[in-house]
LOKOLGU-988651 format. One record per atom (N, C-alpha, C): x, y, z. Coordinates in steps of 0.2 Angstrom, whole numbers, plus 5000, padded with zeros to 4 digits. Example, Ala and Ser with C-alpha at 12.3 -4.5 7.8 and 13.67 -1.06 7.14 Angstrom:
BEGIN
506649725039506249785039506649845039506449895035506849955036506450005039
// end
This chain:
BEGIN
500449945000500050005000500450065000501050065003501550115003501750134996501750084992501950094985501350104980500750114983500150124979499850064976500050004979499849944976499449904981498849884980498349854984498649784986498449754992498649694994498449634989497849644986497649594982498149584976498349644973498749654967499449624968499649614975500249594976500349514977499749484975499749414976500349374973500549394967501049364963501749374966501849434969502549434972502549404979501949404983501849374989501949294989501849264983501849194982502549174981503049224979503749204977504049174983504249114983504549084989505049034987505649044988506148994986506148934990506348884988506348814992506848814997506748775002507148765008507148825012506648865012506548925016507148975015507448985009507949025008507749105009508149145011508049215011507949245005507549295004507449334998507849394997508549394999508949454999509549444995509449414989510049404985510349474982509849514980510049584978510349624983510049614989510349654995511049634997511149574996511849544998511849505004511249475006511249435012511249355010511449345004511649275002512149264997512349204995512949194991512949224984513449194981513649204974513849274973514249304977514649364976514249424977513649424981513349484982513649534987513449594988513749644992513849624999514349615002514449605009514349675013514449725010514349795013513649805014513249785009512549795010512249745015512549685015512249645020512449665027513049695028513249715035512849775037512649825032512249885033511549855036511349805032510649785034510649755041511149715043511149675049511249725055511749775054511849825059511249865061510949895055510349935057509849905060509649845057509149805060509249785067509849765069509949745076509949805080510149865078510149925082509349945083508949935078508249945079507949905084508149835085507849795089508049805096508749825097509049845104508649905106508549955102508250025104507550015105507249965103506449955104506049985099506249995093505750015088505149965087504649985085504049945085504049895080503749835081503649785076503049745077502549755075501949725076501849655074502249635069502249565066502949535067502949475066503549435068504049435062504649435064505249445059505749385059506049375054506549325054507149355050507649375053508249405050508749355048508949345042509449295040509249225042508549215043508349145045508449135052508649185056508749175063508149195067507949165073507349185077507449235082508049265082508149315087507749375087507349385082506949445082506249425082506049365083505449335083504949365088505249385094504849405099504449475098503949485101503649555100504049605103504049665099504549725101504149755107504549795111504349825117503849875115503349885119502749935118503050005119503650015122503850085123504050125116504050085111504250115105503850165103504050225100503650275098503450285091503850245086503750255079503150215077502650245073502150205071502350165064502150105063502350075057501850095052502050075046501650095040501550025036501050025032500849965028501349955023501549895021501949875015502149805015502749795013503049725013503449705019503349645021503749615026504149555024504749545026505149495024505249445030505249375028505349325033505749275029505849215033506249165030505749125025505149135025504649105021504549145014504949205013504849245007504549305009504249345004503949405005503149405006502949445011502249445013501949515013501349515012501049585012500849595020500949645023500849665030501149725032501249735038501549795041502349785042502649835042503349835043503649905044504149905048504449975050504650015043504450075043504650115037505450125038505650135044506350145045506550125051507250105052507750115048507850055043507549995044507649945040507549955032506949995031506750005024507350055021507550095025508150145022508750105021508850055025509450015024509449975017508849945016508649905010508749955004508350005005508350054999509050074997509450085002510150105001510550054997510349984999510749934997510549914990509949914989509649884982509349934978509250004980509050054976508350034974508150044967507450034965507249964964507649914966507449844965506749824968506549854974505949834977505349864972505449924970504949954966504849914960505449894957505449864950505049794951505249764957504949694958504149704959503949754962503149764963502849784956503249824952502949834945502949774941503449734942503449664938502949624940502749624946502249574949501549594946501449664945500849684942500749674935501349684932501349664924501249594923501549544928501449474927500649464927500349494932499649474933499249504927499349564924499049594919499049554912499649524912499849484905499549414905499349394911499049324911498449314907498449264903497849254898497749174897497349164892497249094891497949064887498249104883498849084880499449094884499349134889499949144894499649144901499649084904499349074910499749104916499549104922499849134927500549104928501049144930501749114931501749064937502149014936502148964942502448994948502348964954502648984960503448984960503748934955504448924955504748974950504349024947504649074943505049124947505649144945506049194949505949264946505649304949505549374947506149414946506149464942506749504941506849534948507449544950507649574956507849524961507749454960507849404964508349354961508749374957509249334953509649294958509849234956510249194960509849144964509149154965508749104968508649044964508548984967508348924964507648934961507548914955506848914952506948924944506448944941506448954934506549024931506949024926507149084923506949084915506449124913506349124906505949184904505849204898505549254895504749244896504449284901503749274902503349294897503549324891503149344886503149284881503549234882503549174878502949124879502449124875501849084876502049004878502448984874502648914875502948904881503548934883503848924889503448944895502948994895502549014900502048954901501748924896501248874897501648804899502148794897502548734899502648744907502948794909503148804916502548804920501948824918501348824922501048754923501148714917500748654917501248594919501848604919502348554921502248514927502248454927502148414933502848404937503348434934504048424937504248494940504248544937504548604939504048664941503448654940502948714941502848724949502948684953502848694960503448674965503448704970504048684975503948614978503248594978503148524981503448464976503448484970503748434965504548454963504748504966505448524964505948474967506548484964507048434966507248444973507348384977507548384984508148334984508648354986509248304987509248264993509448204993509548165000509948205005509748195011510048235016510848235017511048175015511848165015512148195009511848215004512148234997511948314996511848345001511748425000512348465000512848434997513448464996513748444989513948494985514148474978514648424977515148424980515648364979515348294981515048294987514748234989514248204984513848254981513348234976513648204970514148244968514548224961514848154962515248144967515648084968515148024969514648034973514147984975513847964968513648004964513247994958513747954953514347974953514847944948514947864951514947854957515147784960514547744961513947774963513347724965512747734961512747774956512147774952512047714948511447684948511247624945511247634937511347584933511347584926510747544923510347574919509847534916510147484910509847434909510047384904509847414897510247434893510147464886510547434881510247414876510647384870510647434864511247434861511447484856511647444849511547474844511747454837512247514835512847504834513347554832513347574824513347634823513447654816514047704816514547694811515047734811514947784805514947854807514747904802515347944800515447944794516047984791515948054792516448084794516448164795516748194789516648264790516848304784517648294782518048284787518748274785518948204784518548154784518748084783518748054790518648084795518648054802517948024803517847984808517147954810516947974817516347974818516047974824515547914825515447894831515047834832514447844835513847834831513247844833512947774836512747774842512447714845511747714846511347674842510647684842510347634847509847654851509547614856509047564852509247504853508747454850508247414855508547414862508047384867508247414874507747414878507847434885507547374889508047344893507847284897507447234893507747224887507547164883506947184879506647244880506047264877506247314871505947294865506147334859506047414860506447454858506447524858506147544851505847604851505547634844506147634839505947614833506447614828506547684825507147704823507247764820506947774813506747724810506447724803505647734804505447734810504747744811504547824812503947834815503747904816503947934823504247894827504347914834504947974833504848024837505348084838506048054840506548074838507248054840507548104844507948074849508348114854509048084853509548134851510248114851510548134857510848094861511248104867511948124866512248174870512948184869513248194876513648144878513948134885514348194887514648194893515148234895515848224893516248264895516948264892517248194893517448164887517748104887517248044888516648054889516148004891515847974884515347924885515047894880514447854881514247814877513547784877513447744884514047714887513947674892513947704899513947774899513947814905513247804908513247794915512547784918512047834917512247894917511747954916511447944909511847924904511647924897511147864896511347804899510947744898510247754902510247784908509647794911509247844908509547904905509147944901508847914895509247874892508947834886508347794888508447764893507847714895507247754897507347814900506747854902506447884895506847904891506547934885506147884880506447824880506147764877505447754880505447754887504747744890504247794888504447854886504047904884503847904877504147854873503947854866504447884861505047894864505547924859506047874857506247884851506847844848507447874851507947844852508547874855509247844852509747894852510347874849510847914854511447884854511947914858512547934854512747994853513348014849513948014853514447974851515147974854515548014850515848064853516348104850516948074848517348094844517948054842518448034848518547974847519047934852518647914859517947944859517547924865517147864864516947834869516547774869516847714864517547714864517947664860517747674852517647734851517547754843518247764840518247734834518947744831519147814829519747824828520047884826520447874820520247904814520547894808520947954805520848014808521148074806521448104812521948144811522248184817521848244819521248224821520748274824520348244829520248274835519848244840519248284841519148314846518548354847518648414852518248464852518248524856517548534859517448584863516848604865516448644860516748664854516448704849516648684842517148714840517348694833517448624832517248604826517348534824516748484827516648494833516148454837515448474834515248534833514648554831514548534823515148524820515048504813514948424813515248394818515148314818514348304820514048344825513348334826512948344820513048394816512648404810512748344805513348324805513448264800513048204803513048194809512648134812511848144811511648204812510948224811510748204803511248234799511148214792511048144790511548104793511548034792510848004795510648024800509947994803509448014798509348074795508848094791508948054784509548054781509548034774509647954774509947924779510147854779509647814783509647824790509247784794508447804793508247864791507547874790507347874783507847854779507647844772507747904767507847964769507948024765507248044762506748024765506048054762505948124764505348144761505148214763504948214771504648164773504448154780505148154784505648124782506248114786506548184787506448224782506748294782506448334787505848324789505448364794505248324800505448264801505348234808505748264813505448254820505748284825506348254827506948294828507548274831507748324836507948294842508148334848508848314850509248364853509848354856509848364864510148314867510248324875510948314876511248354880511948344882512148364889512648334892512848344899513548374899513648424903514348454904514648484897515148454895515448474889515048464883514648404884514148384878513548444878513448464884512948524884513148584881513748594882514048654878514048644871514248584868514148564861513448574859512948554862512248554860512048634860512248674865512048744864512348774858512948764857513348794852513048774845512848704845512548684838511948714837511448724842510848754841510948824839511448864842511548934840511748934833512248894831512448894824511948874819511448844821510848834816510548894814510648944818510349014816510849054813511449054815512049094812512349074806512349004805512648974799513348964799513648984805514348974806514548904807515148884806515348814806515248784799515448714799515348674792514848624793514548594788514148544788513348564788513248624786512548644786512148614780511548584781511248564775510448574775510248634778509548644778509248604783508648584781508248534785508548474787509048454783509348384784509748384790510048444792510448444797510148484803509548504802509148544807508948504813508848534819508548494825508048544828507548514831506948554834507048574841507548564844507648584851508048544855508148554862508548514866508648534873509048504876509148514883509948504885510148544890510848534892510848534900511248484903511248474910511948484912512048524917512748544920513248574915513048604910513448634905513848694909514548694907514848754910514748814906514248854907514048914903514648954901515148964906515649014904516348964906516648944901517248904902517848934905517849004904518449034908518349034915517649044918517549034925517648964927517348914924517448854926518148824926518548844921519248824921519648854927519448914928519848944934519648914941519048894941518748854947519148794948519248754942519548694943520348694944520648754942521348764943521548794949521048834952521248874958521148834965520648794965520448754971520848684971521348674975521748614975521348554976520948554982520548504984519748514984519348474980519548424976519548434969519448504967519448514960520048494956520648524958521248514954521448444955521448414961521748344962521248294959520648304960520148244958519848254952519448314951519048314944519548334939519948384939520348404934520848344932521148314937521648264936521348204933520748184936520448114934520248124926519948184925519648184918520248194913520748224915521348234911521648164909521748124914522048054913521648014909520948024909520447984905520548004898520648074897520748094890521348064887521948064891522548044888522547974887522247934891522147864889521747854882521347894881520947884874521347904868521847954870522247984864522847934863523147904868523747864867523747814861523147774860523147724855523247754848523047824847523047854841523647914840524147904845524647964845525047964838525047904835525447904828525147954823524547964823524248004818524448074819524648094825524848164827525648174826526048124825526748124826527048134819526748124814527048124807526948194804527348244807527348314805526748354806526648404803526048454804525448414802524848434805524248404804523748464802523248444798522748494795522448534801522348594799521948644804521248634802520848644807520148644806519848704802520248754802520048814798520248804790519748814786519948804779520448854776520948824773521448874770521948884774521948864781522448884785523048834784523648854786524248814786524148754791524448694789524548644794524848664801524648634806524948654813525348594816525748614820526148564824525848554831525748494833525448474840526048454844525948454850526448434855526148374859526248314855525948254858526348234864526948244865527348234871527048274877526948334876526648384881525948354883525548334878524848304879524948244884525348194882525348134886525648144893526048194894526348214901525948264904525348284902524948334905524648314911524548354916524148344922523548374923523348424918522748464919522448464912521848484911521448494905521748554901522048604904522348654901522948624897523348584900523948554897523748514890523248474891522948444885522748494879522348544881522048594877522648634874523148644877523748684875524148644870524248584871524648534867524248514860523648504861523248484855522648524853522148534857521548554855521548624852521848674856521848744853522248754847522748704845523148714839522748684833522448624834522048594829521548634826521148664831520548704830520648784829521348804828521448864826521448924831521648914837521648964842522348984844522349044845523049074847523249054854522849044858522949024865522348984868522548944874522048914877521448954879521649014882521149064884520649084879520949094873520549114867520049054865520248994866519848934865519248934870519448944876518948944882518448994881518649054879518249114878517749104872518049074867517649064861517149014861517348954865516848904865516348904870516348954875515848964880515148974877514648934879514048934876513648994877513749034883513249084885513249144880513749154877513849204872513449194866513249134865512849114859512049104860511949104867511249094869510749134865510849204864510349244861510249224854510649184850510549154844510049094843509949064848509549004848508849014847508548984842507848994840507448934839507648884844507148824845507148814852506648784855506548774862507248744865507448774870508048744873508048754881508148694885508148704892508848684895509048724900509648714903509548704911509848654913509748634920510448634924510448684929511048694932510948694940511448674943511448664951511948714954511748754959512148804962512748774965512748714967513348684971513748634966513648654959514048614955514848624956515248584958515948594959516348604953516048594947516448604941516348674938515848704941515648774939515748824945515448874944515548934949514948954952514348924951513748954953513449004949513849024943513549074939513149044934512549084932512149064927511949124923511749104916511549164912510849184913510749214918510049234920509749284914510149334913509949384908509749354901510249314899510049284892509449244892509349204898508749164899508049204899508149264902507549314902507449344895507949354891507849394885507649354879507949294879507749244873507149204874506549214871505949174872506049104871506549074868506649004867507048974872507249004877507648974883507248964889507448914893507148894899507748874904507848914909508448894914508148874920508348814922508048774928508648774933508648814939509148814943508948784950509348734952509248704958509748714963509548714970510048724975510548674976510348614975510848554975510748514968511248474968511248424962511948414959512448454962513148434960513248444952513748404950513948404943513648334940513148344935512848284932512548234938512348254943512148214949511348214949511148254954510348254955510048184957510448154962510148094964509548104968509048064967508348074970508348064977507948094981507848094988507548024990507147994986506847934988507247874985507547884980507947824977508647844976509047824980509747844981510247824975509947784971510347764965510047784958509647834959509247854953509347934952509247954946509148034945508548044941507948014943507348014940507048084939507148134943506948194942507148234936507748224935508048254929507848224922507748154923507548114917506748134916506348144921505648154920505648224917506048274919506048344917506148344909506748314907506948314900506348284896506148224898505648194894504948234893504748264899504248314899504348374894504948404894505048464890505048444883505348394881505348374874504648354871504348314876503648294874503248354873503348414877502948474876503048504869503748504867503948534861503548494855503548424855503248384850502448404850502148414856501448424856501248494854501748544855501648614853501648614845502148584842502248584835501648554832501448494834500848464831500248504831500148534837499548584838499648644833500248664833500348724828500248704821500448644819500448624812499648614810
// end
């Protein structure tokens, strides 16, 4: 009411409640991800002074989730409260609160954010319609960046309807909940890698020739637990899975996602990047997070449409989606962006086009994630960085002769052949060592940092023009907690799902400690919604 807004009109904002009773002060600086410690200190000092001096507070408060201000304030206070918003550990509520000094501290700390949030809430209510239903309670309004929840462009009719009708992400009741003993990123990541169960999935391998004469291995799912899977030659929509760095079709999260998608009526294939998943290497070129890899994805999509689906008119327009994890998620995002920009090689119109996709645990900014892996000794540098590096070196060793016979072709057309440092690669102890010795040279980068900056997918998110969902966890130890919030709000084709827990490619279920069913259900639901939307539109 202080802002000229009735209590009824504030319902949208009042219902904004992060899970796990998180405080709603990300912009003020009272929670993590690099917010202002000065603002937090100002708020705490002023609020504490008010409590000690006896300023009036007719309602109950929770500061920083602590009950030390829950008691009624002394009756001797002289200042009369005014109506407005009160904050507690359960979120924002309409009621009474002290105009000062707390409001003044908040105002100084966050400026016009509160007014902007109120205006946004009113706009959300006014724009709701049949085509654009009310925003779900898990939607994160502007001004509350960094909270767990959904980030998307609320003017997008598809994303808004999906978010409102989703059985997985529309409510906190169905939101991801981590087991009590895995509510820490490293614990979740390591546990998932060691103890996640694997579904029984049968594949048929197809070797697909790439543009340079190399090959990628496409493993088509033929059966799950001895039950036949939908055939690629049929009408079922196809999902191509792209595993994390150095992984392949046999990884537990790939097999389990394949089984889940098959159960929802999808045909499924897993694309093994060069040297991964025991795929052969025939040319002196491996893979990166961007150049070369996006070309190989398009070649695989063309192979599916022209060969496995028969090259008919229907094959050129059938539904194909991409789903990737970690580095595979970066490849998927970059591939979808290049579908709009036309950069890279291997474009073939509808034959290489895909209809949407999803990425899980993708390192949106590779410069940030690499610094995180390099600067923290335990466990990032010793465990994650070292383990992945040694895995990559083992994959390269059988093919090192291809790189030792003088200069090798550059990925850039017309560029001079390049020399790779195979000895430096084999003796490397970090991902940066491998990327310096081989990756950045073959793919035409002046330095490793140039490669990381150019391959980062967040810079290409504005170019994506098909539905694309990104699932990230705040405690992902491979990343930094940074998410592309602005990009998700700007592009109507994007949906960003941000959970408090989940680790890196983890998200172990609270009730089944060997499964990641929540993420599998979300991906299946999202892709199914795209299919239904396109069929309705057509």
